[in-house]
C-alpha positions as CSV (number, residue, x, y, z in Angstrom):
1,M,0.0,0.0,0.0
2,S,1.4,3.3,-1.0
3,E,1.7,6.3,1.3
4,E,-1.1,8.0,-0.5
5,D,-3.3,5.0,-0.1
6,K,-2.5,4.8,3.6
7,K,-3.4,8.5,4.0
8,E,-6.6,8.1,2.1
9,E,-7.6,5.1,4.3
10,S,-6.8,7.0,7.5
11,Q,-9.0,9.9,6.3
12,S,-11.8,7.4,5.5
13,L,-11.6,6.0,9.0
14,L,-11.7,9.4,10.5
15,L,-14.7,10.5,8.4
16,T,-16.8,7.3,8.7
17,T,-16.2,6.4,12.3
18,G,-15.0,9.6,13.9
19,T,-12.0,7.7,15.3
20,K,-8.5,8.9,14.9
21,P,-6.0,6.5,13.2
22,Q,-3.9,6.2,16.4
23,D,-7.0,5.2,18.3
24,I,-7.6,2.4,15.7
25,I,-4.0,1.2,16.2
26,E,-4.5,1.2,20.0
27,M,-7.7,-0.8,19.6
28,A,-5.9,-3.3,17.5
29,K,-3.2,-3.7,20.2
30,N,-5.9,-4.2,22.8
31,A,-7.7,-6.7,20.7
32,E,-4.5,-8.7,20.2
33,Q,-3.8,-8.7,23.9
34,W,-7.4,-9.8,24.5
35,V,-7.0,-12.8,22.1
36,T,-3.8,-13.8,23.9
37,A,-5.5,-13.6,27.3
38,M,-8.5,-15.7,26.1
39,Q,-6.1,-18.4,24.8
40,K,-4.4,-18.5,28.2
41,I,-7.8,-18.7,29.9
42,K,-8.9,-21.6,27.7
43,A,-5.7,-23.4,28.3
44,A,-6.1,-23.1,32.1
45,V,-9.7,-24.2,31.9
46,L,-8.8,-27.3,30.1
47,K,-6.1,-28.1,32.7
48,L,-8.5,-27.6,35.6
49,T,-11.4,-29.6,34.3
50,H,-11.8,-33.2,33.1
51,S,-14.4,-35.2,31.1
52,G,-16.7,-35.5,34.1
53,D,-17.2,-31.8,34.1
54,W,-18.5,-31.5,30.6
55,V,-21.5,-32.9,28.7
56,D,-22.5,-32.8,25.1
57,Q,-25.6,-30.5,24.9
58,D,-27.0,-30.6,21.4
59,G,-23.6,-31.1,19.9
60,K,-21.8,-28.4,21.9
61,P,-19.6,-28.6,25.0
62,Y,-21.5,-27.6,28.1
63,L,-19.7,-26.9,31.4
64,Q,-21.5,-28.5,34.3
65,S,-21.6,-27.0,37.8
66,S,-18.8,-29.4,39.0
67,G,-16.5,-27.7,36.5
68,A,-17.7,-24.2,37.3
69,E,-16.9,-24.7,40.9
70,K,-13.4,-25.8,40.1
71,L,-12.9,-22.6,38.1
72,A,-14.4,-20.2,40.6
73,G,-11.5,-20.2,43.0
74,P,-8.5,-19.9,40.6
75,F,-10.2,-17.1,38.6
76,G,-11.6,-15.3,41.6
77,V,-15.2,-15.6,40.5
78,K,-17.9,-14.2,42.8
79,S,-21.6,-14.5,42.6
80,K,-24.6,-13.0,44.4
81,F,-28.4,-13.1,44.1
82,I,-30.3,-10.3,42.5
83,Y,-32.5,-8.7,45.2
84,E,-35.9,-7.1,44.8
85,G,-37.7,-5.6,47.8
86,G,-35.0,-6.8,50.1
87,Q,-35.4,-10.4,49.1
88,P,-33.7,-12.6,46.5
89,K,-35.7,-13.1,43.3
90,V,-36.3,-16.8,44.0
91,S,-39.8,-17.9,45.0
92,A,-41.3,-15.0,42.9
93,W,-39.9,-16.7,39.8
94,K,-41.4,-20.1,40.5
95,E,-43.3,-21.2,37.4
96,S,-46.0,-23.8,37.1
97,E,-45.8,-26.6,34.5
98,S,-48.0,-29.5,33.4
99,G,-48.5,-32.5,35.6
100,G,-48.0,-30.5,38.7
101,H,-44.3,-29.9,37.9
102,Y,-42.7,-26.5,38.4
103,A,-39.5,-24.6,37.5
104,Y,-37.3,-22.2,39.4
105,R,-35.7,-19.2,37.7
106,I,-33.1,-17.6,39.9
107,P,-31.4,-14.4,38.7
108,M,-27.9,-13.7,39.9
109,T,-24.8,-11.7,39.2
110,V,-21.5,-13.3,38.4
111,S,-18.4,-11.2,38.5
112,I,-14.6,-11.2,38.1
113,G,-12.9,-8.1,39.4
114,N,-14.8,-5.1,37.9
115,C,-16.4,-7.2,35.2
116,S,-19.9,-8.6,35.9
117,I,-22.9,-10.1,34.1
118,D,-26.4,-11.0,35.1
119,V,-27.6,-14.5,34.4
120,V,-30.6,-16.7,35.2
121,G,-30.3,-20.2,36.6
122,K,-33.2,-22.5,35.8
123,R,-34.2,-26.0,36.7
124,S,-37.5,-27.9,36.4
125,S,-38.8,-30.7,38.6
126,S,-39.8,-32.5,35.4
127,D,-36.1,-32.9,34.3
128,A,-35.2,-36.5,33.9
129,F,-32.4,-36.1,36.3
130,F,-34.9,-35.6,39.1
131,T,-37.8,-37.8,38.0
132,T,-36.1,-40.9,36.6
133,H,-34.9,-43.7,38.9
134,Y,-34.6,-47.5,38.7
135,G,-35.8,-50.2,41.0
136,Y,-36.7,-53.9,41.1
137,E,-40.1,-55.4,41.1
138,N,-40.3,-59.2,41.4
139,G,-36.6,-59.4,40.6
140,E,-37.0,-57.4,37.3
141,R,-35.3,-54.1,36.9
142,K,-37.6,-51.3,35.9
143,K,-37.4,-47.7,35.0
144,L,-39.6,-45.6,37.3
145,E,-40.8,-42.0,37.3
146,R,-41.2,-39.8,40.3
147,S,-44.2,-37.5,40.5
148,A,-43.8,-33.7,41.2
149,E,-44.7,-34.3,44.8
150,E,-41.9,-36.9,45.2
151,V,-39.2,-34.6,43.9
152,D,-37.4,-32.7,46.7
153,E,-38.0,-29.0,46.0
154,N,-34.8,-28.0,47.7
155,N,-32.9,-30.0,45.1
156,I,-34.6,-28.0,42.3
157,I,-33.6,-24.7,44.0
158,G,-30.0,-25.8,44.6
159,S,-29.7,-27.1,41.0
160,A,-31.0,-23.8,39.6
161,I,-28.4,-21.9,41.5
162,S,-25.7,-24.2,40.2
163,N,-27.0,-23.8,36.7
164,G,-26.8,-20.1,37.0
165,L,-23.3,-20.2,38.3
166,A,-22.2,-22.5,35.5
167,N,-23.8,-20.3,32.9
168,G,-22.3,-17.2,34.4
169,I,-18.7,-18.6,34.6
170,S,-19.0,-20.0,31.0
171,R,-20.0,-16.6,29.7
172,I,-17.7,-14.4,31.7
173,L,-14.7,-16.5,30.9
174,G,-15.6,-16.8,27.2
175,L,-16.1,-20.5,27.2
176,R,-19.4,-20.7,25.3
177,N,-17.6,-21.0,21.9
178,L,-15.3,-23.9,22.9
179,T,-15.4,-26.8,20.5
180,W,-15.2,-30.5,21.0
181,E,-12.1,-30.5,18.9
182,E,-10.4,-28.2,21.4
183,L,-11.5,-30.3,24.4
184,N,-10.6,-33.5,22.6
185,A,-7.1,-32.2,22.0
186,A,-6.8,-31.7,25.8
187,G,-7.9,-35.3,26.4
188,I,-11.5,-34.3,27.4
189,Q,-14.2,-36.5,25.9
190,A,-18.0,-36.3,26.1
191,K,-19.5,-39.2,28.1
192,T,-23.0,-37.9,28.2
193,K,-25.4,-36.2,25.8
194,V,-28.0,-33.8,27.2
195,A,-30.9,-32.3,25.3
196,Y,-32.7,-29.1,26.4
197,N,-35.6,-31.2,27.6
198,G,-33.3,-32.8,30.2
199,K,-33.0,-36.2,28.5
200,R,-29.6,-37.8,29.1
201,E,-28.1,-40.5,27.1
202,P,-24.5,-42.0,26.7
203,S,-22.4,-40.1,24.3
204,T,-21.0,-41.7,21.1
205,A,-17.6,-40.2,21.9
206,K,-14.8,-42.7,22.5
207,P,-13.7,-43.3,26.1
208,E,-10.5,-41.5,27.2
209,K,-8.7,-44.8,27.7
210,E,-9.5,-48.2,26.4
211,G,-11.5,-50.2,29.0
212,D,-12.3,-47.2,31.2
213,Q,-16.0,-48.2,31.2
214,T,-15.3,-51.4,33.1
215,I,-13.9,-52.4,36.4
216,S,-11.5,-55.2,37.3
217,E,-12.5,-58.4,39.2
218,N,-10.7,-57.1,42.3
219,Q,-12.5,-53.8,42.1
220,S,-15.9,-55.5,41.8
221,K,-15.1,-57.7,44.8
222,R,-14.1,-54.6,46.7
223,F,-17.3,-52.8,45.8
224,Y,-19.4,-55.9,46.8
225,A,-17.6,-56.0,50.2
226,M,-18.2,-52.3,50.8
227,A,-21.9,-52.6,50.0
228,K,-22.3,-55.6,52.2
229,G,-20.5,-53.9,55.0
230,K,-22.9,-51.0,54.8
231,N,-25.9,-53.4,54.8
232,I,-27.0,-52.1,51.4
233,P,-29.5,-54.5,49.8
234,E,-28.2,-56.2,46.7
235,A,-31.1,-55.0,44.6
236,N,-30.3,-51.4,45.5
237,W,-26.6,-51.5,44.5
238,R,-27.3,-53.5,41.4
239,A,-29.8,-50.9,40.3
240,Y,-27.3,-48.1,41.1
241,L,-24.6,-49.9,38.9
242,F,-27.0,-50.4,36.1
243,D,-28.1,-46.8,36.3
244,I,-24.6,-45.2,36.0
245,M,-23.3,-47.7,33.5
246,K,-26.3,-47.9,31.1
């Protein structure tokens, strides 16, 4: 680019944006520093979390509350409820759903230093995580559903808070655009798929290590001994194993 072309471009920037050329240069430097900082943040996040902290939500990586809690300390993340009339906006945001089920929407502020964002954590009592469980009837394992009355309301509130914190940390750290390619390169694989309706199913991603979905004979004997030592009925621990390994 000739000196004349550079001068013409500078004049164009000044006329169209009202911004001086030196300000544009300063913006470019800041943008470059921002990109470098985000790369370092992503690298730290991938070191601090593991596969159990991520799920595949409609094809995209989603940071669970377990991962968010791991990141809160190192990055100095703080959170607080949004108050209205001297009270947190919690019960006022309770929503009725079909079948007697309900959802909690809990607004909160998540911040790092002087940077803060407002987010909303939400959880429904109809989510499969709360309603689905397994039991045995006449020696046959069956999938059972809890009614709205059988779901612990405190668990819904706690989960909504965790959801808000996870969303806030993902947004404020710029993690919403992470790809599975980036996570896979760091050894993080999706083990569970989650749809927006709360349905969970095993992921098609390969395990981190060959055979990590099974336990050895010695481990199985140890688990059996621990269960017997705690007087846990065999039907219960078998249902638990089937549930987490299905």
